[in-house]
Residue, then its C-alpha position, 0 to 999 in steps of 0.5 A: m500500500h502506497l501513501a496515496e492508497r487508503p484501506k477499504v473496510a468492511f464495517i459490520s454491524e448487524h443490528a445497529s445501523p447509522a440510519t436508525l432513529l435513536g432512543g429505542v431499546d435497541a438503538g443507542g451508543q453502538n448506532v452513534y459509534v458506527d455513524e460517527i467513526s465511519r463518517n470521520l474515517g470516510a472524511m480521512g479518505i478511507s472507504v467504508d462499507i457498513f453491512t447491517r441487517l435489512d429491517s424495513p421494506e423501504s430501505p434500499g439495498v445500497r445507500n450512500w451515507s456520507k463521503g466514502v461511506r455506504i450502508i449495505n442492507v443485508p437480507a436476513g429474516p423478516k424485513q422489520h425490526v427484530f429484537r436484538d437478542d432474537l437475531w442470533s438465529l438469523m446470523p447464518e443467513f446474514a453472513r451468507n448473504m453478506l459474502d454473496f454480495i461481496e463476491r457478486n460485486n467483486i469487492r476486495y476489502d483490506l480489513i474488517h471492523s466488526n461491532f457486537w458479538m453477532s457481527g463478530w461471528a459473521a466477520t470471522k467468516l469473511k476473515h477466513r474467506a478473504n484472508i484479511p485482518m479483523i478488528h473487533i469491538f464488542h460494545a458490551m460483554g456477555k459475562t458482565k451483562r449476565k453478572h449484573q442482570g442475572d435472570m433478566d439477561t435475555s441474551p442467547t445462551e451461545r453468546i459467551t461461547i461466540e464472544q470467546l471465539v471472536a476474541s480469539e479470531a480477531d487480530y485486535l480488539i478495541a476496548q472503550c475504557p480500561s474496565e472493558k480491557l480488564e474484562l477481556t483480559e481477565d474474563y476471556g483470557v485475551d492477550p493484553a497486547k491485542v487489546v487497544i483502548i480507543p474510547s467512544a466520543v461525542n460530536i462537540e459541534r452538535f453537543r454544545p453549551i447554551g445559556k440555561e434560561a435560553a435552553r429552557t425557553l427553547i424546549g418550553l420548560d417553565w420552571r424557576g427552580t433547579v433542574i436535575g436532568y436525565v437523558g437516555r434509555i428508560i429501561p431497568r438497568k439504567d436505574v432511573r428509579n434510583i434517581v427518583l428515590a434520591l429526588h425524594k430524599v433531596i426534597t425531604n431534606r432540603p425543600d428550599i432547593n425546589p428541584l425538578l427532575m426532567l426525564v428525557g428518553g423512551e420508545t416514543r416522542e410522547p411518553d407512553p408507558k405501553a411502549t416503554p413499560e419502565i415509564g409505568v413503573l416510574q409513574s407508580m413510584i412517583l405517585e406513591l412518593g408524592l412527586q407528581d409535581r416534581v418529575i416530568f417525562i419528556g419522551k424520546r428526542q433525537p441527537d440534534e435536539l438534545y443539547a438544549y435539554y442538557s443545557a436546560a438542566d443544572l446538572i445531569v445524573t445517570t446511575p445505571w447498575y453497570e454501563p459498558f461505556g455510556l455516551t450520555p455523560l460525555e454529551a452532558m459534559a460537552c454541553g458544559r454540565p456537571v455529571i453525577g454518575s455511577n462509579v462503573g464501567g465507562i462512566a468511571f473513566t469519562v467522569s473525573d470525580g471532583e473535577t467534572g462531577y461526582l462518581v457515586p455507588p450504584k443503587s445508593p439514593e442516599t449518596l446520590a441525594a447528598r451529591i445533588i444537594e452539594l452541587l445545587d447548593k453551590d453555583d460556583l462549583r457547578e460552573r467550574m465543574g461544567s467548564n472542566a467537563r467541556h474542556r475534558v471532552v474537547k481534549l480527549f473525547t472527540w470523534e475526530r480523535a477516535a477516528e484517528l486512533t482507529a486509523q492508526l490501528y488499521v495501519k498497525a493491523l495491515s502492517k502486521k499482516l502485509h508488511i506495508a510501507n509507512t503511511d500518514y496514519r502510522k505516527e504513534s500517539e498515546y491516549e491521555y487518561r487523566 
């Protein structure tokens, strides 16, 4: 490969298409990752084909997505949404039709970049057929999910076995944070030299700070007190119930703070407990605790709208039981808001405790309430932490940086396999964790 040449990448993401509307139970951080990384790689001159499952009869077979990037919708099963954990039985058809498309169109890829365990399995088929390097990112690990969710884990029984296979077959594995690297090396026995930490990131132009009052006007929020914000999927493991319990403690201990909890998320634009069962659970809790006038459900909003909701809040709270990485803390930080988050997974990596917000134990409404009170009591502290948060994101967590690090890994994988010459992506860089 000469300097003027660029790799051609098969980017495999069976359920998470960049074209999917965000906010639903199966549409979140992985969709954003696939979209942003591919766009930025394409802008660098790298050719990317995203293979994803055809889930709508209206979707074209091939769609030009952005500069250098195409979406290839692969037929596998019904042309409609299928719950992610029910897709495993469709993967042989997905892999077969993906390979048929590649052969039929005489496409020669330089490497594979697969996402999630099922795509990883399909990627191994292409790896062996084409004899090209494979880079994989899991986005979440089955053993960790099973440990934290127990009987609530709906993953296929084959998941962990397949993850073990994919981990052994991949030339390199991308971990989004140190805890994920630890999971790969300790729980799956992966050689640490094979795991490269490249964090997910945030679009700092889309997620930007605006004045609190202007933001509240923009979203139509008429509230003169303080606002605690939550943005994300409303499902049990995100543990919004913990935030509601903390709110009750805040109001009980400090009614003068006059807080409002704003919940942004769900399956539908208008909050609907039928479409989002967890909303119904929360509504019952709120009624029982007498918080009807202190909690508002906003419903699902798309990325282009979210900066205003983050900016309308005085602080953002997210306290899941576990979180493989978590983009919402970064989005809030990019909007200049301090974040109180669970000391788990990626949140423990992105939120700098005492500098950009606070880390608290999960399932501890008492600790959460104390930190909320501390921040709402101190305007100068919130302002300082919010400024620190924006600075941290701009320095360490942009998609441009993530794409640059990914391109460097591509060259490393290709060099190892093909002994290619030096390119403009080869320069080494160290990721700063502090």
